[in-house]
C-alpha positions as CSV (number, residue, x, y, z in Angstrom):
1,M,-3.0,-4.3,2.5
2,K,-4.5,-2.7,5.5
3,A,-3.5,-3.7,9.0
4,V,-4.5,-1.9,12.2
5,R,-2.6,-2.7,15.4
6,G,-3.4,-0.3,18.2
7,W,-1.8,2.9,17.0
8,S,-0.3,1.3,13.9
9,S,-2.1,1.2,10.6
10,R,-1.0,0.4,7.0
11,G,-2.4,1.7,3.8
12,D,-5.4,-0.1,2.4
13,R,-4.3,-2.5,-0.4
14,E,-7.4,-4.6,-0.6
15,D,-9.6,-2.7,-3.0
16,R,-7.6,-3.4,-6.2
17,G,-10.4,-4.6,-8.5
18,W,-11.5,-8.1,-9.3
19,L,-9.7,-8.0,-12.7
20,R,-6.3,-7.7,-10.9
21,G,-6.5,-10.9,-8.8
22,A,-9.1,-10.1,-6.2
23,P,-12.2,-12.4,-6.0
24,P,-14.9,-11.4,-8.5
25,P,-18.0,-9.6,-7.1
26,W,-20.9,-11.8,-6.1
27,W,-23.0,-10.9,-9.1
28,I,-20.3,-12.2,-11.5
29,R,-20.2,-15.5,-9.6
30,V,-24.0,-15.8,-9.7
31,L,-24.5,-14.7,-13.3
32,P,-23.8,-18.0,-15.1
33,V,-26.2,-20.0,-12.8
34,L,-28.8,-17.2,-12.9
35,L,-28.6,-17.0,-16.7
36,L,-29.1,-20.8,-17.0
37,V,-32.1,-20.7,-14.6
38,V,-33.7,-17.7,-16.2
39,V,-33.4,-19.0,-19.8
40,G,-34.6,-22.5,-18.8
41,C,-37.6,-21.2,-16.8
42,G,-38.4,-18.5,-19.4
43,T,-38.8,-21.0,-22.2
44,L,-40.9,-23.3,-19.9
45,L,-43.3,-20.6,-18.7
46,F,-43.5,-18.7,-22.0
47,P,-43.5,-21.3,-24.8
48,H,-44.4,-18.7,-27.5
49,T,-41.6,-16.3,-26.5
50,R,-38.8,-15.5,-28.8
51,D,-36.0,-18.0,-28.9
52,L,-33.6,-17.3,-26.0
53,G,-31.3,-20.3,-26.6
54,F,-28.5,-18.1,-28.0
55,L,-28.0,-16.8,-24.4
56,L,-27.0,-20.2,-23.3
57,G,-23.8,-20.1,-25.3
58,A,-22.5,-17.3,-23.0
59,I,-22.7,-19.4,-19.8
60,P,-19.5,-21.5,-20.1
61,P,-17.3,-18.4,-20.9
62,L,-18.9,-16.5,-18.0
63,A,-18.2,-19.4,-15.7
64,V,-14.5,-19.2,-16.4
65,L,-14.4,-15.8,-14.6
66,S,-15.6,-17.3,-11.3
67,Y,-15.3,-21.1,-11.2
68,G,-12.8,-23.9,-11.6
69,P,-12.8,-26.4,-14.4
70,V,-15.2,-28.8,-12.6
71,M,-18.0,-26.3,-12.0
72,T,-17.4,-24.9,-15.5
73,A,-17.9,-28.3,-17.0
74,L,-21.1,-28.9,-14.9
75,L,-22.6,-25.6,-16.1
76,G,-21.7,-26.5,-19.7
77,L,-23.4,-29.9,-19.2
78,G,-26.4,-28.0,-17.8
79,V,-26.6,-26.0,-21.0
80,L,-26.6,-29.1,-23.2
81,M,-29.3,-30.6,-21.0
82,V,-31.5,-27.6,-21.3
83,L,-31.1,-27.6,-25.1
84,N,-32.3,-31.2,-25.2
85,V,-35.4,-30.9,-22.9
86,P,-38.5,-31.0,-25.1
87,A,-40.5,-28.7,-22.8
88,T,-38.1,-25.8,-23.3
89,H,-38.8,-25.7,-27.0
90,L,-35.0,-25.5,-27.5
91,N,-34.7,-29.2,-28.5
92,R,-34.3,-28.5,-32.1
93,P,-30.7,-27.3,-32.3
94,G,-28.8,-28.3,-35.3
95,D,-25.7,-30.5,-35.2
96,T,-23.5,-27.4,-35.8
97,D,-25.2,-25.6,-32.8
98,L,-24.6,-28.6,-30.5
99,L,-21.0,-29.0,-31.7
100,T,-20.4,-25.3,-31.1
101,I,-21.7,-25.5,-27.5
102,V,-19.6,-28.6,-26.9
103,F,-16.5,-26.9,-28.3
104,V,-17.1,-23.7,-26.3
105,T,-17.7,-25.7,-23.1
106,A,-14.5,-27.7,-23.6
107,L,-12.5,-24.6,-24.4
108,S,-13.9,-22.9,-21.3
109,V,-13.0,-25.8,-19.1
110,F,-9.4,-25.7,-20.5
111,V,-9.2,-21.9,-19.9
112,S,-10.6,-22.3,-16.4
113,Y,-8.0,-25.0,-15.6
114,V,-5.2,-22.7,-16.8
115,R,-6.6,-19.8,-14.9
116,S,-6.9,-21.8,-11.7
117,R,-3.3,-23.0,-12.0
118,R,-2.1,-19.4,-12.7
119,D,-4.1,-18.0,-9.7
120,A,-2.7,-20.7,-7.4
121,Q,0.9,-19.8,-8.6
122,L,0.1,-16.0,-8.2
123,D,-1.2,-16.6,-4.7
124,T,1.9,-18.4,-3.7
125,E,4.2,-15.8,-5.2
126,R,2.1,-13.0,-3.5
127,A,2.4,-14.7,-0.1
128,I,6.1,-15.0,-0.5
129,G,6.5,-11.5,-1.7
130,E,4.4,-10.1,1.2
131,A,6.4,-12.1,3.7
132,V,9.7,-10.7,2.3
133,Q,8.4,-7.2,2.2
134,R,7.0,-7.3,5.7
135,A,10.4,-8.6,6.9
136,V,11.9,-5.5,5.3
137,L,9.4,-3.0,6.7
138,P,7.4,-4.6,9.5
139,P,4.5,-2.8,11.2
140,L,5.5,-0.5,14.1
141,P,4.3,-1.4,17.6
142,A,1.8,1.0,19.1
143,R,4.5,2.2,21.5
144,V,8.3,2.4,21.4
145,G,9.6,3.3,24.9
146,P,7.8,6.5,26.0
147,V,6.7,7.4,22.4
148,R,3.4,6.3,20.9
149,C,3.4,5.7,17.1
150,A,0.8,5.7,14.4
151,T,1.7,4.9,10.8
152,F,0.3,4.9,7.3
153,Y,2.1,3.5,4.3
154,R,1.0,3.1,0.8
155,A,3.4,2.1,-2.0
156,A,2.9,3.8,-5.4
157,Q,3.5,0.6,-7.4
158,D,0.3,-1.5,-7.5
159,G,0.5,-4.9,-5.8
160,T,3.5,-4.2,-3.6
161,L,3.7,-3.4,0.2
162,V,7.1,-1.7,0.1
163,G,8.3,0.9,-2.3
164,G,10.9,3.7,-2.0
165,D,9.7,5.1,1.3
166,F,11.0,3.7,4.6
167,Y,10.5,4.4,8.3
168,D,11.4,3.0,11.7
169,V,11.4,3.9,15.4
170,R,13.9,2.3,17.7
171,A,14.7,2.6,21.4
172,G,18.3,2.5,22.4
173,P,20.9,3.8,24.9
174,H,20.5,7.3,23.6
175,G,16.7,7.5,23.7
176,V,14.1,6.8,21.1
177,R,15.3,7.4,17.5
178,A,13.1,7.6,14.5
179,V,13.7,7.9,10.7
180,V,11.5,8.6,7.8
181,G,13.0,8.6,4.3
182,D,12.6,8.3,0.6
183,V,15.1,6.6,-1.7
184,Q,15.7,7.4,-5.3
185,G,12.9,5.8,-7.4
186,H,10.0,3.8,-6.1
187,G,8.5,0.3,-6.4
188,L,10.4,-3.0,-6.2
189,S,13.6,-1.5,-7.7
190,A,14.0,0.6,-4.5
191,V,13.4,-2.2,-2.0
192,A,17.0,-3.3,-1.9
193,T,18.1,0.2,-1.0
194,V,15.3,0.5,1.6
195,A,16.5,-2.7,3.2
196,S,20.1,-1.6,3.3
197,L,19.3,1.8,4.8
198,L,17.0,0.4,7.5
199,G,19.7,-2.1,8.5
200,A,22.2,0.7,8.8
201,F,19.8,2.8,10.8
202,R,19.0,0.0,13.2
203,E,22.6,-0.5,14.0
204,A,23.5,3.2,14.1
205,A,20.6,4.0,16.4
206,L,22.2,1.7,19.0
207,D,25.9,2.6,18.4
208,Q,26.2,6.3,17.4
209,P,26.2,9.0,20.0
210,D,24.2,11.6,18.0
211,L,22.0,12.1,15.0
212,E,24.8,13.5,12.9
213,S,26.7,10.3,13.3
214,V,23.6,8.3,12.4
215,A,23.2,10.3,9.2
216,A,26.9,9.8,8.4
217,R,26.5,6.1,8.8
218,L,23.5,6.1,6.4
219,D,25.4,8.2,3.9
220,R,28.3,5.8,4.0
221,R,26.0,2.9,3.4
222,L,24.6,4.5,0.2
223,A,28.1,5.4,-0.9
224,V,29.3,1.8,-0.6
225,D,26.2,0.4,-2.3
226,S,26.6,2.7,-5.3
227,A,30.3,2.3,-5.6
228,D,30.1,-0.6,-8.1
229,Q,27.4,1.0,-10.2
230,R,28.3,2.3,-13.6
231,H,26.4,5.5,-13.0
232,P,26.4,6.0,-9.2
233,E,23.4,8.3,-8.6
234,L,22.0,6.5,-5.5
235,F,20.7,9.0,-3.0
236,A,17.9,9.2,-0.4
237,T,16.2,11.9,1.7
238,A,15.8,11.3,5.4
239,L,14.4,12.9,8.5
240,L,16.0,11.8,11.8
241,L,14.5,12.4,15.2
242,E,15.8,11.6,18.7
243,F,13.7,11.8,21.9
244,G,15.7,12.0,25.1
245,G,15.0,10.4,28.3
246,G,12.5,12.9,29.6
247,T,11.0,13.5,26.1
248,A,10.5,17.2,26.9
249,A,12.4,17.9,23.7
250,V,13.1,16.3,20.4
251,R,16.2,16.7,18.2
252,V,15.6,16.9,14.5
253,L,18.0,16.5,11.6
254,A,16.7,16.8,8.0
255,C,18.7,15.5,5.1
256,G,16.8,16.9,2.1
257,H,13.5,15.7,3.5
258,P,10.4,17.8,4.4
259,A,10.4,19.0,8.0
260,P,8.0,17.5,10.5
261,V,4.8,19.3,11.5
262,L,4.3,20.1,15.2
263,L,0.8,19.8,16.4
264,C,0.5,21.9,19.5
265,E,-2.8,23.1,21.2
266,G,-4.9,22.8,18.1
267,E,-2.3,24.5,15.8
268,A,0.0,23.0,13.3
269,R,3.3,24.5,12.1
270,E,6.4,23.2,10.3
271,V,9.5,22.8,12.5
272,T,12.3,25.0,11.3
273,V,15.2,22.8,10.4
274,T,18.7,23.4,9.1
275,P,18.7,22.1,5.5
276,C,21.2,19.5,4.5
277,L,22.0,17.6,1.4
278,P,20.3,14.2,0.8
279,L,22.1,11.1,1.9
280,G,24.5,9.7,-0.7
281,L,25.5,13.1,-2.1
282,G,28.6,13.6,0.0
283,L,28.0,14.1,3.7
284,I,31.3,12.3,4.3
285,G,34.2,14.7,4.2
286,M,32.0,17.7,4.3
287,E,30.6,19.9,7.1
288,R,28.4,17.7,9.3
289,P,24.7,18.4,9.1
290,K,23.2,20.4,12.0
291,E,20.4,19.1,14.2
292,V,17.9,21.4,15.9
293,T,16.2,21.0,19.2
294,V,12.5,21.5,19.6
295,A,10.8,21.8,23.0
296,L,7.7,19.7,23.6
297,G,4.8,20.3,25.9
298,P,2.2,17.8,27.2
299,G,0.0,16.6,24.4
300,D,2.3,17.8,21.6
301,R,2.6,15.5,18.5
302,L,4.9,15.4,15.5
303,F,3.5,14.5,12.1
304,L,6.1,13.2,9.6
305,A,5.2,12.7,5.9
306,S,7.0,11.7,2.7
307,D,7.1,13.6,-0.6
308,G,4.1,11.6,-1.8
309,V,1.9,13.4,0.7
310,W,3.6,16.8,0.5
311,E,3.6,16.9,-3.3
312,A,0.1,15.6,-3.9
313,R,-1.6,17.9,-6.4
314,N,-5.2,18.6,-7.3
315,A,-6.5,19.2,-10.9
316,D,-5.2,22.7,-10.8
317,G,-1.7,21.6,-10.0
318,V,-1.9,23.0,-6.4
319,F,0.0,21.2,-3.7
320,Y,-1.8,19.6,-0.8
321,P,-1.7,22.2,2.1
322,L,-0.6,19.7,4.7
323,P,-0.1,22.1,7.7
324,E,-3.4,23.8,7.2
325,R,-5.3,20.6,6.9
326,L,-3.5,19.2,9.9
327,A,-4.7,22.2,11.9
328,E,-8.3,21.4,10.8
329,L,-7.8,17.8,11.8
330,A,-6.0,18.5,15.1
331,G,-8.8,17.2,17.1
332,T,-8.5,13.7,15.6
333,P,-6.9,11.1,17.9
334,S,-3.4,10.3,17.0
335,A,-4.2,6.7,16.2
336,E,-6.7,7.9,13.5
337,L,-4.8,10.9,12.2
338,P,-2.8,9.3,9.4
339,A,-5.9,7.6,8.0
340,A,-7.8,10.9,8.4
341,V,-5.3,12.8,6.3
342,W,-5.4,10.1,3.6
343,A,-9.2,10.3,3.5
344,D,-8.9,14.1,3.3
345,L,-6.5,13.8,0.3
346,L,-9.0,11.5,-1.5
347,L,-12.0,13.6,-0.6
348,R,-10.4,16.8,-2.0
349,H,-9.3,14.9,-5.1
350,Y,-5.6,15.3,-4.7
351,K,-3.5,12.9,-6.8
352,V,-0.7,11.0,-5.1
353,R,1.9,9.9,-7.6
354,D,4.6,8.7,-5.3
355,D,4.9,6.4,-2.3
356,A,3.0,7.9,0.7
357,T,4.2,7.6,4.2
358,M,2.8,9.2,7.3
359,L,4.1,8.8,10.9
360,V,2.6,10.4,14.0
361,L,4.9,10.4,17.1
362,A,3.4,11.4,20.4
363,P,5.9,11.4,23.3
364,E,4.8,11.3,26.9
365,T,6.3,14.5,28.1
366,P,6.7,15.2,31.8
367,D,4.2,17.7,33.4
368,I,5.7,21.2,33.5
């Protein structure tokens, strides 16, 4: 599903193919009617042509792909009428032929009825699922405090809006705090963990005095959630950022997640971070993770991406060179940059096998 709101965009989920629930293409919808007209007119205009009546038997099954039971029945009735018009030279079908057409039409009407009921149920379930998933991971606004945001999210599991990746940007008493993370697994099985971590982050962003405390809160949330599991292996990587009041610097804390890329004056470089264990693997009771502070100048931007982008591979097994490609795309407006990177991935035939998340954060830094 694609949605663009100012600086915020979501991954395109619309082009999934008509065989997977989307409306069929126009030529599929027109084909049954066109076939009926062509066969009928052909037998009228060319009386000595070879018998084309056998093509009429395909019309009711084709109608099932595009139409409901009423239209399918009407097309089947049209087939029977054409077969019994003397001028078409098709009015000599045997009883078996007519009974076969009647049976195929009746069966097609029944299949069309079942398909229509199933499609209606799927539409309802899809609408409910999308509402729930959007409640878990709603689109970001174009601006959070003094920080402008652009996002791209594409779940690996087909037909879902939320997978194992998560992100959020929140303003609070300690500045603007952002998180990008990736929980163990992907698809619908990871949605509960995503919802739990996002809830913990939104509270911690308001209450905790520093990023280390926010990370500890998320780690504890995972520890509690996995305590009752038979094989507690629940973990998540996360990248936490905090923009202070003047936004002349950003504090970064990485818990097993790829570092952000700083876009500065047409160049792109990875921010050097202090590595830390992923969340859920024992931050509590161990040495606290260390945040780093990165100075920001006017026009600087931070590009955050999940493993799905960093670990995309081409046919030769080579990883996508994200920093180099960002340097080439540095002139792209921030609102369009995530979509430009995604288009570049596809253009260069890199295969994305995991959830893909991209987040661009552009703070309004004071003039120096």
